[in-house]
N, CA, C, O and CB atoms as a CASP TS submission, in Angstrom:
PFRMAT TS
TARGET T0000
AUTHOR 0000-0000-0000
METHOD Language model
MODEL 1
PARENT N/A
ATOM      1  N   MET     1      13.619   3.243  -9.618  1.00  0.00           N
ATOM      2  CA  MET     1      12.345   3.901  -9.447  1.00  0.00           C
ATOM      3  C   MET     1      11.298   3.167 -10.289  1.00  0.00           C
ATOM      4  O   MET     1      11.590   2.708 -11.393  1.00  0.00           O
ATOM      5  CB  MET     1      12.438   5.401  -9.840  1.00  0.00           C
ATOM      6  N   ALA     2      10.106   3.065  -9.770  1.00  0.00           N
ATOM      7  CA  ALA     2       9.046   2.327 -10.454  1.00  0.00           C
ATOM      8  C   ALA     2       8.532   3.115 -11.654  1.00  0.00           C
ATOM      9  O   ALA     2       8.567   4.345 -11.680  1.00  0.00           O
ATOM     10  CB  ALA     2       7.892   2.017  -9.487  1.00  0.00           C
ATOM     11  N   SER     3       8.062   2.381 -12.625  1.00  0.00           N
ATOM     12  CA  SER     3       7.517   3.016 -13.817  1.00  0.00           C
ATOM     13  C   SER     3       6.168   3.659 -13.503  1.00  0.00           C
ATOM     14  O   SER     3       5.554   3.381 -12.473  1.00  0.00           O
ATOM     15  CB  SER     3       7.373   1.993 -14.959  1.00  0.00           C
ATOM     16  N   THR     4       5.729   4.511 -14.398  1.00  0.00           N
ATOM     17  CA  THR     4       4.430   5.160 -14.245  1.00  0.00           C
ATOM     18  C   THR     4       3.316   4.123 -14.190  1.00  0.00           C
ATOM     19  O   THR     4       2.383   4.245 -13.396  1.00  0.00           O
ATOM     20  CB  THR     4       4.180   6.147 -15.396  1.00  0.00           C
ATOM     21  N   HIS     5       3.419   3.102 -15.035  1.00  0.00           N
ATOM     22  CA  HIS     5       2.401   2.041 -15.039  1.00  0.00           C
ATOM     23  C   HIS     5       2.363   1.325 -13.687  1.00  0.00           C
ATOM     24  O   HIS     5       1.285   1.050 -13.161  1.00  0.00           O
ATOM     25  CB  HIS     5       2.681   1.023 -16.173  1.00  0.00           C
ATOM     26  N   SER     6       3.527   1.026 -13.128  1.00  0.00           N
ATOM     27  CA  SER     6       3.587   0.352 -11.823  1.00  0.00           C
ATOM     28  C   SER     6       2.945   1.211 -10.742  1.00  0.00           C
ATOM     29  O   SER     6       2.222   0.702  -9.886  1.00  0.00           O
ATOM     30  CB  SER     6       5.046   0.031 -11.444  1.00  0.00           C
ATOM     31  N   GLN     7       3.209   2.507 -10.781  1.00  0.00           N
ATOM     32  CA  GLN     7       2.613   3.413  -9.799  1.00  0.00           C
ATOM     33  C   GLN     7       1.088   3.429  -9.929  1.00  0.00           C
ATOM     34  O   GLN     7       0.380   3.448  -8.923  1.00  0.00           O
ATOM     35  CB  GLN     7       3.177   4.837  -9.971  1.00  0.00           C
ATOM     36  N   LYS     8       0.583   3.422 -11.167  1.00  0.00           N
ATOM     37  CA  LYS     8      -0.869   3.403 -11.381  1.00  0.00           C
ATOM     38  C   LYS     8      -1.474   2.104 -10.863  1.00  0.00           C
ATOM     39  O   LYS     8      -2.549   2.114 -10.262  1.00  0.00           O
ATOM     40  CB  LYS     8      -1.199   3.581 -12.875  1.00  0.00           C
ATOM     41  N   VAL     9      -0.788   0.986 -11.094  1.00  0.00           N
ATOM     42  CA  VAL     9      -1.274  -0.311 -10.610  1.00  0.00           C
ATOM     43  C   VAL     9      -1.314  -0.322  -9.086  1.00  0.00           C
ATOM     44  O   VAL     9      -2.301  -0.768  -8.502  1.00  0.00           O
ATOM     45  CB  VAL     9      -0.379  -1.464 -11.132  1.00  0.00           C
ATOM     46  N   LEU    10      -0.267   0.158  -8.437  1.00  0.00           N
ATOM     47  CA  LEU    10      -0.239   0.202  -6.974  1.00  0.00           C
ATOM     48  C   LEU    10      -1.342   1.094  -6.429  1.00  0.00           C
ATOM     49  O   LEU    10      -1.982   0.753  -5.434  1.00  0.00           O
ATOM     50  CB  LEU    10       1.119   0.695  -6.480  1.00  0.00           C
ATOM     51  N   LYS    11      -1.573   2.236  -7.073  1.00  0.00           N
ATOM     52  CA  LYS    11      -2.633   3.140  -6.630  1.00  0.00           C
ATOM     53  C   LYS    11      -3.993   2.454  -6.756  1.00  0.00           C
ATOM     54  O   LYS    11      -4.824   2.548  -5.852  1.00  0.00           O
ATOM     55  CB  LYS    11      -2.610   4.453  -7.450  1.00  0.00           C
ATOM     56  N   THR    12      -4.220   1.772  -7.868  1.00  0.00           N
ATOM     57  CA  THR    12      -5.479   1.058  -8.079  1.00  0.00           C
ATOM     58  C   THR    12      -5.676  -0.020  -7.017  1.00  0.00           C
ATOM     59  O   THR    12      -6.770  -0.158  -6.470  1.00  0.00           O
ATOM     60  CB  THR    12      -5.514   0.432  -9.482  1.00  0.00           C
ATOM     61  N   LEU    13      -4.627  -0.783  -6.724  1.00  0.00           N
ATOM     62  CA  LEU    13      -4.731  -1.834  -5.709  1.00  0.00           C
ATOM     63  C   LEU    13      -5.008  -1.250  -4.331  1.00  0.00           C
ATOM     64  O   LEU    13      -5.797  -1.811  -3.571  1.00  0.00           O
ATOM     65  CB  LEU    13      -3.451  -2.669  -5.672  1.00  0.00           C
ATOM     66  N   ASN    14      -4.372  -0.133  -3.997  1.00  0.00           N
ATOM     67  CA  ASN    14      -4.632   0.518  -2.713  1.00  0.00           C
ATOM     68  C   ASN    14      -6.079   0.991  -2.632  1.00  0.00           C
ATOM     69  O   ASN    14      -6.718   0.865  -1.588  1.00  0.00           O
ATOM     70  CB  ASN    14      -3.674   1.702  -2.506  1.00  0.00           C
ATOM     71  N   GLU    15      -6.599   1.538  -3.739  1.00  0.00           N
ATOM     72  CA  GLU    15      -7.986   1.992  -3.758  1.00  0.00           C
ATOM     73  C   GLU    15      -8.942   0.810  -3.604  1.00  0.00           C
ATOM     74  O   GLU    15      -9.949   0.911  -2.902  1.00  0.00           O
ATOM     75  CB  GLU    15      -8.286   2.753  -5.061  1.00  0.00           C
ATOM     76  N   LYS    16      -8.628  -0.314  -4.261  1.00  0.00           N
ATOM     77  CA  LYS    16      -9.479  -1.508  -4.140  1.00  0.00           C
ATOM     78  C   LYS    16      -9.437  -2.060  -2.718  1.00  0.00           C
ATOM     79  O   LYS    16     -10.451  -2.536  -2.208  1.00  0.00           O
ATOM     80  CB  LYS    16      -9.034  -2.597  -5.144  1.00  0.00           C
ATOM     81  N   LEU    17      -8.278  -2.000  -2.080  1.00  0.00           N
ATOM     82  CA  LEU    17      -8.157  -2.437  -0.694  1.00  0.00           C
ATOM     83  C   LEU    17      -9.048  -1.590   0.204  1.00  0.00           C
ATOM     84  O   LEU    17      -9.727  -2.122   1.082  1.00  0.00           O
ATOM     85  CB  LEU    17      -6.693  -2.360  -0.226  1.00  0.00           C
ATOM     86  N   LEU    18      -9.052  -0.291  -0.005  1.00  0.00           N
ATOM     87  CA  LEU    18      -9.889   0.605   0.787  1.00  0.00           C
ATOM     88  C   LEU    18     -11.371   0.310   0.562  1.00  0.00           C
ATOM     89  O   LEU    18     -12.141   0.252   1.521  1.00  0.00           O
ATOM     90  CB  LEU    18      -9.581   2.067   0.441  1.00  0.00           C
ATOM     91  N   VAL    19     -11.777   0.123  -0.688  1.00  0.00           N
ATOM     92  CA  VAL    19     -13.176  -0.180  -1.003  1.00  0.00           C
ATOM     93  C   VAL    19     -13.599  -1.483  -0.337  1.00  0.00           C
ATOM     94  O   VAL    19     -14.686  -1.562   0.236  1.00  0.00           O
ATOM     95  CB  VAL    19     -13.386  -0.269  -2.530  1.00  0.00           C
ATOM     96  N   THR    20     -12.751  -2.505  -0.405  1.00  0.00           N
ATOM     97  CA  THR    20     -13.063  -3.800   0.206  1.00  0.00           C
ATOM     98  C   THR    20     -13.180  -3.667   1.717  1.00  0.00           C
ATOM     99  O   THR    20     -14.100  -4.216   2.322  1.00  0.00           O
ATOM    100  CB  THR    20     -11.990  -4.841  -0.151  1.00  0.00           C
ATOM    101  N   PHE    21     -12.251  -2.940   2.328  1.00  0.00           N
ATOM    102  CA  PHE    21     -12.292  -2.711   3.772  1.00  0.00           C
ATOM    103  C   PHE    21     -13.608  -2.051   4.152  1.00  0.00           C
ATOM    104  O   PHE    21     -14.271  -2.482   5.095  1.00  0.00           O
ATOM    105  CB  PHE    21     -11.100  -1.839   4.226  1.00  0.00           C
ATOM    106  N   GLN    22     -13.990  -1.000   3.418  1.00  0.00           N
ATOM    107  CA  GLN    22     -15.224  -0.280   3.736  1.00  0.00           C
ATOM    108  C   GLN    22     -16.455  -1.149   3.487  1.00  0.00           C
ATOM    109  O   GLN    22     -17.449  -1.029   4.204  1.00  0.00           O
ATOM    110  CB  GLN    22     -15.316   1.006   2.908  1.00  0.00           C
ATOM    111  N   LYS    23     -16.402  -2.020   2.484  1.00  0.00           N
ATOM    112  CA  LYS    23     -17.529  -2.914   2.187  1.00  0.00           C
ATOM    113  C   LYS    23     -17.794  -3.850   3.365  1.00  0.00           C
ATOM    114  O   LYS    23     -18.944  -4.066   3.747  1.00  0.00           O
ATOM    115  CB  LYS    23     -17.250  -3.737   0.904  1.00  0.00           C
ATOM    116  N   TYR    24     -16.728  -4.402   3.937  1.00  0.00           N
ATOM    117  CA  TYR    24     -16.884  -5.373   5.015  1.00  0.00           C
ATOM    118  C   TYR    24     -17.011  -4.739   6.390  1.00  0.00           C
ATOM    119  O   TYR    24     -17.685  -5.293   7.259  1.00  0.00           O
ATOM    120  CB  TYR    24     -15.728  -6.314   5.014  1.00  0.00           C
ATOM    121  N   TYR    25     -16.383  -3.593   6.611  1.00  0.00           N
ATOM    122  CA  TYR    25     -16.367  -2.997   7.944  1.00  0.00           C
ATOM    123  C   TYR    25     -17.128  -1.687   8.040  1.00  0.00           C
ATOM    124  O   TYR    25     -17.270  -1.136   9.131  1.00  0.00           O
ATOM    125  CB  TYR    25     -14.961  -2.775   8.372  1.00  0.00           C
ATOM    126  N   GLY    26     -17.621  -1.178   6.916  1.00  0.00           N
ATOM    127  CA  GLY    26     -18.400   0.056   6.943  1.00  0.00           C
ATOM    128  C   GLY    26     -17.595   1.210   7.500  1.00  0.00           C
ATOM    129  O   GLY    26     -16.454   1.443   7.102  1.00  0.00           O
ATOM    130  N   ASP    27     -18.207   1.929   8.430  1.00  0.00           N
ATOM    131  CA  ASP    27     -17.548   3.097   9.020  1.00  0.00           C
ATOM    132  C   ASP    27     -16.811   2.745  10.306  1.00  0.00           C
ATOM    133  O   ASP    27     -16.566   3.611  11.145  1.00  0.00           O
ATOM    134  CB  ASP    27     -18.568   4.192   9.297  1.00  0.00           C
ATOM    135  N   LEU    28     -16.462   1.476  10.457  1.00  0.00           N
ATOM    136  CA  LEU    28     -15.751   1.024  11.644  1.00  0.00           C
ATOM    137  C   LEU    28     -14.478   1.835  11.852  1.00  0.00           C
ATOM    138  O   LEU    28     -13.701   2.056  10.924  1.00  0.00           O
ATOM    139  CB  LEU    28     -15.419  -0.465  11.536  1.00  0.00           C
ATOM    140  N   LYS    29     -14.290   2.264  13.077  1.00  0.00           N
ATOM    141  CA  LYS    29     -13.047   2.957  13.426  1.00  0.00           C
ATOM    142  C   LYS    29     -12.152   1.970  14.161  1.00  0.00           C
ATOM    143  O   LYS    29     -12.625   1.186  14.984  1.00  0.00           O
ATOM    144  CB  LYS    29     -13.321   4.234  14.303  1.00  0.00           C
ATOM    145  N   ILE    30     -10.880   2.009  13.866  1.00  0.00           N
ATOM    146  CA  ILE    30      -9.908   1.166  14.543  1.00  0.00           C
ATOM    147  C   ILE    30      -9.161   2.086  15.500  1.00  0.00           C
ATOM    148  O   ILE    30      -8.285   2.848  15.090  1.00  0.00           O
ATOM    149  CB  ILE    30      -8.926   0.436  13.522  1.00  0.00           C
ATOM    150  N   GLY    31      -9.513   2.009  16.767  1.00  0.00           N
ATOM    151  CA  GLY    31      -8.978   2.989  17.702  1.00  0.00           C
ATOM    152  C   GLY    31      -9.502   4.357  17.293  1.00  0.00           C
ATOM    153  O   GLY    31     -10.713   4.556  17.189  1.00  0.00           O
ATOM    154  N   ASP    32      -8.614   5.278  17.067  1.00  0.00           N
ATOM    155  CA  ASP    32      -8.993   6.614  16.613  1.00  0.00           C
ATOM    156  C   ASP    32      -8.789   6.782  15.119  1.00  0.00           C
ATOM    157  O   ASP    32      -8.830   7.903  14.613  1.00  0.00           O
ATOM    158  CB  ASP    32      -8.199   7.666  17.358  1.00  0.00           C
ATOM    159  N   MET    33      -8.568   5.672  14.397  1.00  0.00           N
ATOM    160  CA  MET    33      -8.241   5.756  12.972  1.00  0.00           C
ATOM    161  C   MET    33      -9.453   5.443  12.109  1.00  0.00           C
ATOM    162  O   MET    33     -10.237   4.545  12.418  1.00  0.00           O
ATOM    163  CB  MET    33      -7.097   4.803  12.629  1.00  0.00           C
ATOM    164  N   SER    34      -9.594   6.186  11.038  1.00  0.00           N
ATOM    165  CA  SER    34     -10.594   5.851  10.025  1.00  0.00           C
ATOM    166  C   SER    34     -10.020   4.733   9.163  1.00  0.00           C
ATOM    167  O   SER    34      -8.817   4.478   9.218  1.00  0.00           O
ATOM    168  CB  SER    34     -10.980   7.107   9.152  1.00  0.00           C
ATOM    169  N   PRO    35     -10.852   4.057   8.366  1.00  0.00           N
ATOM    170  CA  PRO    35     -10.313   3.024   7.475  1.00  0.00           C
ATOM    171  C   PRO    35      -9.201   3.553   6.569  1.00  0.00           C
ATOM    172  O   PRO    35      -8.213   2.861   6.323  1.00  0.00           O
ATOM    173  CB  PRO    35     -11.428   2.443   6.624  1.00  0.00           C
ATOM    174  N   GLU    36      -9.369   4.791   6.070  1.00  0.00           N
ATOM    175  CA  GLU    36      -8.339   5.366   5.206  1.00  0.00           C
ATOM    176  C   GLU    36      -7.007   5.496   5.946  1.00  0.00           C
ATOM    177  O   GLU    36      -5.953   5.158   5.409  1.00  0.00           O
ATOM    178  CB  GLU    36      -8.788   6.738   4.684  1.00  0.00           C
ATOM    179  N   GLU    37      -7.070   5.992   7.193  1.00  0.00           N
ATOM    180  CA  GLU    37      -5.848   6.154   7.988  1.00  0.00           C
ATOM    181  C   GLU    37      -5.214   4.803   8.300  1.00  0.00           C
ATOM    182  O   GLU    37      -3.993   4.658   8.247  1.00  0.00           O
ATOM    183  CB  GLU    37      -6.152   6.905   9.292  1.00  0.00           C
ATOM    184  N   PHE    38      -6.051   3.809   8.627  1.00  0.00           N
ATOM    185  CA  PHE    38      -5.529   2.488   8.953  1.00  0.00           C
ATOM    186  C   PHE    38      -4.805   1.882   7.761  1.00  0.00           C
ATOM    187  O   PHE    38      -3.681   1.396   7.891  1.00  0.00           O
ATOM    188  CB  PHE    38      -6.658   1.565   9.409  1.00  0.00           C
ATOM    189  N   ILE    39      -5.456   1.912   6.591  1.00  0.00           N
ATOM    190  CA  ILE    39      -4.840   1.337   5.396  1.00  0.00           C
ATOM    191  C   ILE    39      -3.588   2.108   5.020  1.00  0.00           C
ATOM    192  O   ILE    39      -2.588   1.514   4.617  1.00  0.00           O
ATOM    193  CB  ILE    39      -5.829   1.331   4.225  1.00  0.00           C
ATOM    194  N   GLN    40      -3.638   3.419   5.147  1.00  0.00           N
ATOM    195  CA  GLN    40      -2.461   4.221   4.823  1.00  0.00           C
ATOM    196  C   GLN    40      -1.306   3.877   5.760  1.00  0.00           C
ATOM    197  O   GLN    40      -0.151   3.838   5.335  1.00  0.00           O
ATOM    198  CB  GLN    40      -2.790   5.724   4.907  1.00  0.00           C
ATOM    199  N   THR    41      -1.610   3.629   7.028  1.00  0.00           N
ATOM    200  CA  THR    41      -0.565   3.350   8.005  1.00  0.00           C
ATOM    201  C   THR    41      -0.093   1.901   7.969  1.00  0.00           C
ATOM    202  O   THR    41       1.110   1.644   8.012  1.00  0.00           O
ATOM    203  CB  THR    41      -1.057   3.683   9.385  1.00  0.00           C
ATOM    204  N   TYR    42      -1.027   0.948   7.891  1.00  0.00           N
ATOM    205  CA  TYR    42      -0.661  -0.452   8.055  1.00  0.00           C
ATOM    206  C   TYR    42      -0.882  -1.337   6.836  1.00  0.00           C
ATOM    207  O   TYR    42      -0.134  -2.292   6.624  1.00  0.00           O
ATOM    208  CB  TYR    42      -1.413  -1.009   9.176  1.00  0.00           C
ATOM    209  N   GLY    43      -1.902  -1.034   6.027  1.00  0.00           N
ATOM    210  CA  GLY    43      -2.302  -2.000   5.022  1.00  0.00           C
ATOM    211  C   GLY    43      -2.029  -1.624   3.586  1.00  0.00           C
ATOM    212  O   GLY    43      -2.358  -2.390   2.681  1.00  0.00           O
ATOM    213  N   ALA    44      -1.442  -0.479   3.352  1.00  0.00           N
ATOM    214  CA  ALA    44      -1.210  -0.059   1.973  1.00  0.00           C
ATOM    215  C   ALA    44      -0.072  -0.846   1.351  1.00  0.00           C
ATOM    216  O   ALA    44       0.874  -1.244   2.030  1.00  0.00           O
ATOM    217  CB  ALA    44      -0.907   1.434   1.912  1.00  0.00           C
ATOM    218  N   ILE    45      -0.179  -1.060   0.076  1.00  0.00           N
ATOM    219  CA  ILE    45       0.902  -1.683  -0.671  1.00  0.00           C
ATOM    220  C   ILE    45       2.001  -0.640  -0.793  1.00  0.00           C
ATOM    221  O   ILE    45       1.744   0.468  -1.265  1.00  0.00           O
ATOM    222  CB  ILE    45       0.424  -2.199  -2.086  1.00  0.00           C
ATOM    223  N   PRO    46       3.220  -0.968  -0.379  1.00  0.00           N
ATOM    224  CA  PRO    46       4.281   0.044  -0.383  1.00  0.00           C
ATOM    225  C   PRO    46       4.550   0.589  -1.777  1.00  0.00           C
ATOM    226  O   PRO    46       4.603  -0.158  -2.755  1.00  0.00           O
ATOM    227  CB  PRO    46       5.559  -0.537   0.190  1.00  0.00           C
ATOM    228  N   GLN    47       4.718   1.892  -1.848  1.00  0.00           N
ATOM    229  CA  GLN    47       5.120   2.533  -3.093  1.00  0.00           C
ATOM    230  C   GLN    47       6.628   2.363  -3.221  1.00  0.00           C
ATOM    231  O   GLN    47       7.359   2.550  -2.249  1.00  0.00           O
ATOM    232  CB  GLN    47       4.705   4.052  -3.127  1.00  0.00           C
ATOM    233  N   GLU    48       7.092   2.014  -4.400  1.00  0.00           N
ATOM    234  CA  GLU    48       8.525   1.864  -4.595  1.00  0.00           C
ATOM    235  C   GLU    48       9.164   3.237  -4.725  1.00  0.00           C
ATOM    236  O   GLU    48       8.724   4.065  -5.523  1.00  0.00           O
ATOM    237  CB  GLU    48       8.827   1.000  -5.838  1.00  0.00           C
ATOM    238  N   ASP    49      10.190   3.468  -3.946  1.00  0.00           N
ATOM    239  CA  ASP    49      11.007   4.662  -4.098  1.00  0.00           C
ATOM    240  C   ASP    49      12.408   4.331  -3.612  1.00  0.00           C
ATOM    241  O   ASP    49      12.649   3.239  -3.096  1.00  0.00           O
ATOM    242  CB  ASP    49      10.405   5.875  -3.316  1.00  0.00           C
ATOM    243  N   ASP    50      13.306   5.247  -3.771  1.00  0.00           N
ATOM    244  CA  ASP    50      14.701   4.984  -3.427  1.00  0.00           C
ATOM    245  C   ASP    50      14.902   4.799  -1.928  1.00  0.00           C
ATOM    246  O   ASP    50      15.896   4.199  -1.518  1.00  0.00           O
ATOM    247  CB  ASP    50      15.577   6.112  -3.923  1.00  0.00           C
ATOM    248  N   ASN    51      13.989   5.298  -1.102  1.00  0.00           N
ATOM    249  CA  ASN    51      14.142   5.207   0.344  1.00  0.00           C
ATOM    250  C   ASN    51      13.392   4.028   0.950  1.00  0.00           C
ATOM    251  O   ASN    51      13.452   3.814   2.161  1.00  0.00           O
ATOM    252  CB  ASN    51      13.671   6.479   0.983  1.00  0.00           C
ATOM    253  N   SER    52      12.695   3.270   0.131  1.00  0.00           N
ATOM    254  CA  SER    52      11.892   2.166   0.630  1.00  0.00           C
ATOM    255  C   SER    52      12.752   0.939   0.911  1.00  0.00           C
ATOM    256  O   SER    52      13.482   0.485   0.030  1.00  0.00           O
ATOM    257  CB  SER    52      10.794   1.821  -0.366  1.00  0.00           C
ATOM    258  N   PRO    53      12.676   0.391   2.141  1.00  0.00           N
ATOM    259  CA  PRO    53      13.432  -0.835   2.427  1.00  0.00           C
ATOM    260  C   PRO    53      12.993  -1.986   1.536  1.00  0.00           C
ATOM    261  O   PRO    53      13.809  -2.832   1.172  1.00  0.00           O
ATOM    262  CB  PRO    53      13.270  -1.229   3.892  1.00  0.00           C
ATOM    263  N   LEU    54      11.716  -2.028   1.181  1.00  0.00           N
ATOM    264  CA  LEU    54      11.217  -3.095   0.327  1.00  0.00           C
ATOM    265  C   LEU    54      11.873  -3.042  -1.043  1.00  0.00           C
ATOM    266  O   LEU    54      12.265  -4.076  -1.584  1.00  0.00           O
ATOM    267  CB  LEU    54       9.702  -3.005   0.190  1.00  0.00           C
ATOM    268  N   SER    55      11.995  -1.846  -1.610  1.00  0.00           N
ATOM    269  CA  SER    55      12.594  -1.752  -2.939  1.00  0.00           C
ATOM    270  C   SER    55      14.072  -2.126  -2.884  1.00  0.00           C
ATOM    271  O   SER    55      14.595  -2.691  -3.845  1.00  0.00           O
ATOM    272  CB  SER    55      12.422  -0.332  -3.512  1.00  0.00           C
ATOM    273  N   LYS    56      14.756  -1.825  -1.781  1.00  0.00           N
ATOM    274  CA  LYS    56      16.163  -2.205  -1.647  1.00  0.00           C
ATOM    275  C   LYS    56      16.299  -3.717  -1.528  1.00  0.00           C
ATOM    276  O   LYS    56      17.216  -4.308  -2.099  1.00  0.00           O
ATOM    277  CB  LYS    56      16.797  -1.515  -0.426  1.00  0.00           C
ATOM    278  N   ASP    57      15.374  -4.353  -0.776  1.00  0.00           N
ATOM    279  CA  ASP    57      15.411  -5.808  -0.650  1.00  0.00           C
ATOM    280  C   ASP    57      15.170  -6.473  -1.991  1.00  0.00           C
ATOM    281  O   ASP    57      15.847  -7.439  -2.341  1.00  0.00           O
ATOM    282  CB  ASP    57      14.376  -6.285   0.365  1.00  0.00           C
ATOM    283  N   SER    58      14.211  -5.959  -2.740  1.00  0.00           N
ATOM    284  CA  SER    58      13.904  -6.580  -4.025  1.00  0.00           C
ATOM    285  C   SER    58      15.041  -6.380  -5.019  1.00  0.00           C
ATOM    286  O   SER    58      15.236  -7.217  -5.901  1.00  0.00           O
ATOM    287  CB  SER    58      12.606  -6.011  -4.593  1.00  0.00           C
ATOM    288  N   GLN    59      15.792  -5.296  -4.897  1.00  0.00           N
ATOM    289  CA  GLN    59      16.935  -5.069  -5.775  1.00  0.00           C
ATOM    290  C   GLN    59      18.059  -6.036  -5.446  1.00  0.00           C
ATOM    291  O   GLN    59      18.818  -6.431  -6.331  1.00  0.00           O
ATOM    292  CB  GLN    59      17.428  -3.622  -5.658  1.00  0.00           C
ATOM    293  N   ASN    60      18.173  -6.421  -4.177  1.00  0.00           N
ATOM    294  CA  ASN    60      19.265  -7.288  -3.747  1.00  0.00           C
ATOM    295  C   ASN    60      18.945  -8.769  -3.905  1.00  0.00           C
ATOM    296  O   ASN    60      19.813  -9.607  -3.657  1.00  0.00           O
ATOM    297  CB  ASN    60      19.607  -7.000  -2.312  1.00  0.00           C
ATOM    298  N   MET    61      17.742  -9.111  -4.305  1.00  0.00           N
ATOM    299  CA  MET    61      17.354 -10.514  -4.408  1.00  0.00           C
ATOM    300  C   MET    61      18.180 -11.260  -5.447  1.00  0.00           C
ATOM    301  O   MET    61      18.456 -12.447  -5.271  1.00  0.00           O
ATOM    302  CB  MET    61      15.881 -10.624  -4.749  1.00  0.00           C
ATOM    303  N   GLY    62      18.573 -10.605  -6.503  1.00  0.00           N
ATOM    304  CA  GLY    62      19.328 -11.270  -7.548  1.00  0.00           C
ATOM    305  C   GLY    62      20.805 -11.406  -7.238  1.00  0.00           C
ATOM    306  O   GLY    62      21.541 -12.024  -8.006  1.00  0.00           O
ATOM    307  N   ASP    63      21.255 -10.835  -6.118  1.00  0.00           N
ATOM    308  CA  ASP    63      22.678 -10.847  -5.783  1.00  0.00           C
ATOM    309  C   ASP    63      23.146 -12.158  -5.180  1.00  0.00           C
ATOM    310  O   ASP    63      24.351 -12.402  -5.112  1.00  0.00           O
ATOM    311  CB  ASP    63      22.981  -9.735  -4.835  1.00  0.00           C
ATOM    312  N   THR    64      22.231 -13.008  -4.741  1.00  0.00           N
ATOM    313  CA  THR    64      22.642 -14.236  -4.055  1.00  0.00           C
ATOM    314  C   THR    64      23.015 -15.326  -5.018  1.00  0.00           C
ATOM    315  O   THR    64      23.383 -16.423  -4.597  1.00  0.00           O
ATOM    316  CB  THR    64      21.549 -14.724  -3.152  1.00  0.00           C
TER
END
């Protein structure tokens, strides 16, 4: 499980991604999605948890 600091860093990066998206695209809708929905669905940095495939892959990287 990720540390509290790691979670705060990921949250900050996700917020910066949203701000940057809104800066360049304004209130642009992607299909029926708002920028927040789009980033949450496709562009967010994955949160590490026990069910995340990314966290499992990163745990197995040292096994080779």
